[in-house]
Phi, psi and omega in degrees: 000315179301318181295317180297320180297315181294327175293317177302317178296320180295317178299320179298314180297318181295319179298314179299320179295315180298317179301315181295324179293320176299314179303313180298319180296319179296319179297315180298320182294319180294319180296314182294333181305326177304331184251016176093016181109170183297311183294320180298320178296315181299322179291319179295319180296319178298318179296318179301309183297321179297316176303313184296312181304318182294316181289319183295338187297337176297336179297326181296313181298317179297320182293320176304310182292326175303314182287319179298317177295330180282323189255003184293343178294331181291322177288321180296333179298332181282349181231047168092011177300312178297315184293315180296324179268002179057048184279140178228156175056237184266016185295320177299313181297327177293322178298325180288316186284330184298330179304321184284344174294307173300322180302315180291316185299322191266345191295315181291312174303321181298310182292325177296319181293320180295319178295328180290311186278332178064027182230069179294338181293337178262315189292308182296316179294322180297317178297323182294321176301314181296315181289335174293318181294314181298318179300320177296323179292339178299330180292344182259358181290150182236000179206177185300315185297317179298312179296326182294320179293313184294325181289325180294310183287337174298311177297323181301320184267330178294337182304333183293330194288298193295309176296328175296320179292319177298320179294316178302316178297321185288346177274346183245328187256143175289163183300325182286346180255348189291318184303314183293319183291317180298321181294316180296319176298310182294334176298340174301325180289325180285324178293325180296325178291329176283306186282334175298320179292322179293315179297314179299322178301310180298317180291314182294330183276330186250354187248005181299123174084356179296131181053025176079014180252144176293155182299324185291330176291321177298328178304311180292320180300306187292314182292325177294319180294322179298319180297317181293322179298313183293323181302315179297321177294322183298331181303324184265358182248315189298138175278162170266202178276162179307323184283347181237003179262115179221345184286329184246008177232146175285159176305326181291320179293321177299316182294321178298316181300316178294320181296318180301315180293325182291318180294327187299320180233011173076016178209149178291165186264299189291319182299326178293323182296321189273354186292333185234015183087174185288336182263002179298315181297323177300312181298313182298324183287316185281351177256006180261116182299330182299322178300315180293321181294316179291325180297316180293318180295320180289327176297314179299321178294318184293326175298318182291338179264010182295343178301338183303313181291344182243021185301314176299322177298316181291324176296323183291343178294346180279352169090015179266172181293168183303314183297312181293319177306312182292321178294322179295340180288337187291307187304319180300325183283329174295315175304313182297322177298317179295316179299313182296320179296312181295317179296317180293320178298316181289326181295318178296314182294324180272351184052049181223140184242311191304305185294332175286345172269314188294322186292313176300322178295324178294319176294328177294323175298320177301319179297317179298318181298317180299315182296325177292322193279336187213158171249010176299131187302308182302311183296318180292326176292323177296319180301326178295320177300315180295321178295313186297324182291345179295346176296339175301319179296322181297316181295314181294328175304314180300321176296318181300326178298312180296323178294324188277342178233070188289318186214157354286161183296333178294323178289318182297322181297314181290321182296313179301316181291318181294313181296321179291318179295313180299320180297341181288347170300329177293329178287321176299310177297315183301333178298336184251009181274348185238052178296148181303326183288351175270353178274174002276354184279326182055036184298316180296321178300313179294324177299317178296321182292321179298315182296313182288328175297315179297321178299318180297318179299318180295316181294323177293326179294315178297323177294321177299316181296322178295317178295323176299318179296317178298318182296321180292324177295318178302312182299318178296316181296322178295321182291320179294326183265357177072027182264152175289161183301136182242222183297139174227138169292144174268124185253000000 
């Protein structure tokens, strides 16, 4: 009897599963019917994504210029920047860190404003024009106070771009598509470290004394002017949000864009944003412990990545000329870009985040240990490659944030801005982790990086376990209610 009963239960469960599967298939068919059927929808979706990717590609160029304008002081340092401005003691480090004060202050208000106006094609390029102008003005400063003011306001305006770009991507792409796009965007920062060094090398080597100006001043003039030119082009290329983009998409494509986001997490996007007013998302974000946990983990990671701002200085410890030092900075970042691209692609395909963060960070720790252990030129140069590739973990971390706080978008906008802004405290601290008197070995600096890197890995592991527990709860609830599998966190 027991055996017969269990067989009947199994048959009942199998029948229930088949029925649920049939219902899901029917629902999908009905949804696709709006777009002319499943095959027609697939073609339309492919066309939509191609249009989107082409327009979004301008973000990579903007991010490259964003990073170049932010980090060109490190290259200028090699050609008389400190001497001409008569900088003493920790004043150069203060110039680096002051940028992040303005950067922190403006990120949350900026993303809230962007979510409110819904016009990133106007807002982001206008901010870019202003920061290009401020970067150019850095070239005319003659003392510490002048440079300090330009660096502060540069951070103030640059704050709009990165969290705004992440938010813009999250409004168009599904969670399974977001990792790759975030990776390609973030690779802009890695490429900027490579090509920024090459551009700086050419300018610093060939513009000394032209029209009576030092080469480092030309560095700011040329790179600032280039930023403003690209900003004007971006006004005509960048897309707005699905609810506000109509000039370059057909009505059917607009509807598909909105439908895709609704299907991805089982709830619409815009209706959720409007339900509680403009400050509803702010309250939801700052009262969610996950936002604070991710912010602390990212801050720890950013401290360990502080070597980025001092990369020319670390490369100079190998004893080569200024031009060769800047040229040697490029290959590690090209390598880091390739690693980041491959890791993010695999992370999206496998729908896994933690190990794709932890493994690059672990190799970064190996690089720090090598740098502490020896002054051998080959070993130290290899260590720079290992350090640089740890940025792959940083990029995947940012994708994980978007995946872990999917809706409503008003909350996601604030959460992305808050986590990114809070993490900039790591850049402020990191500006003082590499004092000149700790060189040329910088053993104490590398030890700090190892510690903060390890802390981030531990915090990410604990967060992964929490998300896995939530997924088990979702599955159990669905099983009890007889519903098909729905939303799951990516771990």
